[in-house]
N, C-alpha and C positions, 0 to 999 in steps of 0.2 A: 573628296567630298564623301567618296563611299564610306571611308572611315568615320566620318563625322556623324554619317546618318546611322551607321552601325552603332555609333556610341548613345546616340538619341533613344534608339530602338531599347538598348541594354537599360538605359535610365528609366525609361517607361515600365519596362517588365519588372525592374527591381521596386520601382515606386508602387505598382500593383500589388506585389508581394509584401511589400512593408505595410500594406494599408489592410491585407488580409489578416497579418500577423498580430497587427494592431487591434484589430476587430477582436481576434481569438483572444488575446490579453484580457480585454475588456470583458469578454464573456466568462472567461475563468476567474477574474477577480470577483465577479459577481457570484458565480456558483460558488466559489471559496468561502465567501461569507456565510452564505447558507449551510454549507458544510461544516464548519466551523460551529455554526449556531446547533446542528446536531450533535457534534462531539460533545460540546459543553453540557447538552441537555442530557446526554447518555451518561455522564459521569455520576453526577449525584444518586443516582438509583442503583448504579453498579456498587458506588461506595457503601451504600447502605445495605444492600444485599451481603457484601463480603463483610462487613461488621458484625451482622447478625449471625452469620454463618460462622465467623471467628468465636462468637460468644457461646454458640450452641454447641460446638465441635467438641467431640470425646472420642477417645478411642473404641469405647462400646458402641456409641453409634456408626464409628467407621466400618465396624464389623458386620453391620446389619444392612448397609447400603451398598449396592454394587458399584455406583459412581463414585464412591470413596474408595474403592478396592486397589490397593497398589499392587503392582506385579511383584512376586516372590523374588524372581532374578530378573535377567535382561529381559526386555519386553522381545516377544516373539514375532507380533503383526503389529504395525503401526499405519494408521492413517494419517497420511500428511495433505492438508488443504492448503492450496495457492491461491492467494487472491492477487489479480492484475486486472488492469482496466480492459474495457472493450475498445478503445482507440488509442490511437498513438499521439505523435506531436507533444510529448510531454518527456523529452530529454531522455536520461539513462533510467528512469522511474520503473518500467517493465524490466529492463535489462537486470537492475540491481535485484529485484525480487524473485526472478528467475536462477539468478546465480545464487541467491540465499537457498533457494530451494534445492537446488543441485547439490550444493554443498552439505545441507542437512541431509539428504538422500543418500550422499556417499558415505557420512559419519555412520548412519544408521546401518547400511548394507555392508560397511566395513565392520561393524560388531556382530555380523550374523543374522540381522533383523529384517524381515521381510516388509517392505514398504508399498503400500497400498496409494497412490495418487489419485487426489481429486482437484478438479481446477474450477475456478471461479473466474471468469473474464476471459474474453476473446485471445488477447494476447500470450497468455501463459498457455492456454490450451491450444492454439497455433503452434507455438514452439516446440511443444512435446510431441504434436504430431508431426512436426516435420523431422525430429530427431528419432521418433519411432518409438516412442515410450507411450504404453498404453495408459490410459486414464479410466478409473473405477466408476468416474462419475464427472459430468462437467455442467456449469451453469453459465449461461450468457446472457440471462435477461434480467438480472439484478440492476447493473446499470450504475449509476452515480448517486442513487438515492435509494440506499439500502433501508428496509424496515426490520421491525422485529419479526414478522410473519416469514420473511426470506431466511433469517436467521435460525428460525424454528424449523423450516423446511431443510434447511440443509444438516442441522443437528440431530434432528428426529430420528431418523435412520440408524445414524452413528451411535447414538445413545443407547438405542434398543441392542445394536450388535456389541457394543461394549459390555452392557449390563449380560448378556448372553455368553460372555467369553469368547466370541469370535474376534475383538481386537483388544490389545493390551494397553493400546494409549492412542490418542488423537492430538495432532498436533497441527497449528496453523501458522504460515507464513504470510505475513502482512506487513504494512508499512505504519511504523510508528508515528503520529502526528504530533511532534514537538512544537513545532511552528511551521509557517508556509515555507520556510528556506532550510528545514532541518526535518526529513522525512525518511530516518533509517530503515531499512528492512531488518525483521525482528522474527524469531521464532518463539510461540508460546503454546506450551503444552495445556490443553483444555482439559481433557480426560487423561488420566484420572484425576479429580478434583484433589488438590495436594492440600494437605491438612495445613493449618495456620501456623506460620511461623511463630515460634514461641509457645506453642500449644503444649510442649513438654512440659513446661513448668507448672501447667495446671493439671497434667495426667499423669505425672510421675514418670514418664518414659523420653525416650529421644525423639525429638522432631524428626518427622519422615520428609524429606524433600526429594523429589526425583524428577528427571527430565531437565533439558535446556529452558533458563528462564521462564520457570513454571508459573502460572498465574495464581497467586497465593492470596486469599483474603487475609487482610491486616489483622494484627489482634492488639488490644488496648493493654497497656501494663496490669490493670486488674479490673478481671470480669466481675461485674456486679451479679448479685443474687436474684435470680428469677422465680417467679411461681409460674409454671409454663401451663397454658391452658389454650388448644389441647396439649397433648404430651409433646416432649421434644422430637420424639420420634416421627410424628405427623408432622411437626412445623420442618425439621430437616428434610423430609421426604417430599414436601410441597417446594421448599427452597432450592433444593440442589437442580433440579431441572431448570429452574428460572435463572439460578445463578451461570450452568453451563451455556444456555441459550444467549444471556445477557454477554457473556465472554466473546461468543461468534459475533453478535450483533456491534460489539465495540470494535472489532477487529474489522469489520466491514465497514463501519463509518468512518474511522481513522484511515484507512485505505483511501475511501472516498474523497476526503478532505485532501490527503497527500497528494492523490492525482491531481487534484486543480491547483494546489500549490506548485507543483511540479510542471504543470503545463502553463501556468501564468509565467513562473520563472524562464522556462524554455522559450516563449512568445516574445516576452521582453528582451531577451539575449537576442532573439531572430531580428526583432523590430530595430534594435541599437545596430546590430552588424549591418543590416540593410540600410541604414543611415548613414554608416559609414562608409559602404560601396557607394552609395550614391553620390558623397561627397568626392571621394577618390574618381570615379567616373567622370563627375562635371570637370574636375580639375583637368583630366586626361582631355575630356571635350575643348574646354577653352585653350588649352596649348595647342592642340590641333587646328583650332578654327583660328588662333593667332598666326599660326606658322602659315596656314592657307592665305590668311589676307595679307601677310608680308610678302608671300611669294607673288599674289597677285599684283602689288604693289610695285614690285622689282620689274615683273614683266610688263607693266604699264609704263613704267620708267625708262626701261629698255627700249620698248617701240617708239617712244617719243624721241629719244636719242638718235634711233636709227632714222627717223622720218627727217630730223635736223641734218643728219650727215648726207 
């Protein structure tokens, strides 16, 4: 009977756990919908900025704006931003991002580049504290609802340092949100702003593309003729900081949406596993109960036969 009582306790415990994971799955599903809406809302603005920058870009302008300055050789100092979540229970989501950041750091440091690590999210910050890696800055207050103001706060000091020549590049490790089930980690170079792909056809020189998976504004096959008022210099000077901050904002919102997708998947898997465990425990309980009843019947029959004898 002790075994049956223990099985009943385990069944109740797993049922309570399943109820928690089911609730968390529902919450993540609700948050995922809102996060997807933020990602979808950010994309048209980013596409418009990229298209305008691609139309206005020329090598003459690139020489006058620090944010377009490409390093002459290998980058000497790179700021690497790692975006993770503040909470766990989302499967391998944070582990994949941390692994991607460590691989990128190893690549840069193997090439003789000094890497300055910045952490956004409690999980990534906690991991690098544990392994003894110093962080140049850390943010744990952004959460799962990032805003353009958050992106401006993160990128403002880095843009100033890049313009001043203190940094040669700024890269971000984030989770690409392709679908709720596909959120691969990726590295995007935000600074320097890479010349548009195909710009060489307009300006008579080879297109310059540096850095892994650089964020490049697209270019249309034939750029229209514009009469610019104010001048192209003023327009590019106003657009470049917006474009850089928007790239950071997109990385933040895509990572936030990817986190909710990963958490929903993890909690659904946990709920399904709890259901399978409950079924197995109930079968074991039923067999134990059946064996106990059989034994009790056998004892009653044996006692009755003993009384007859």
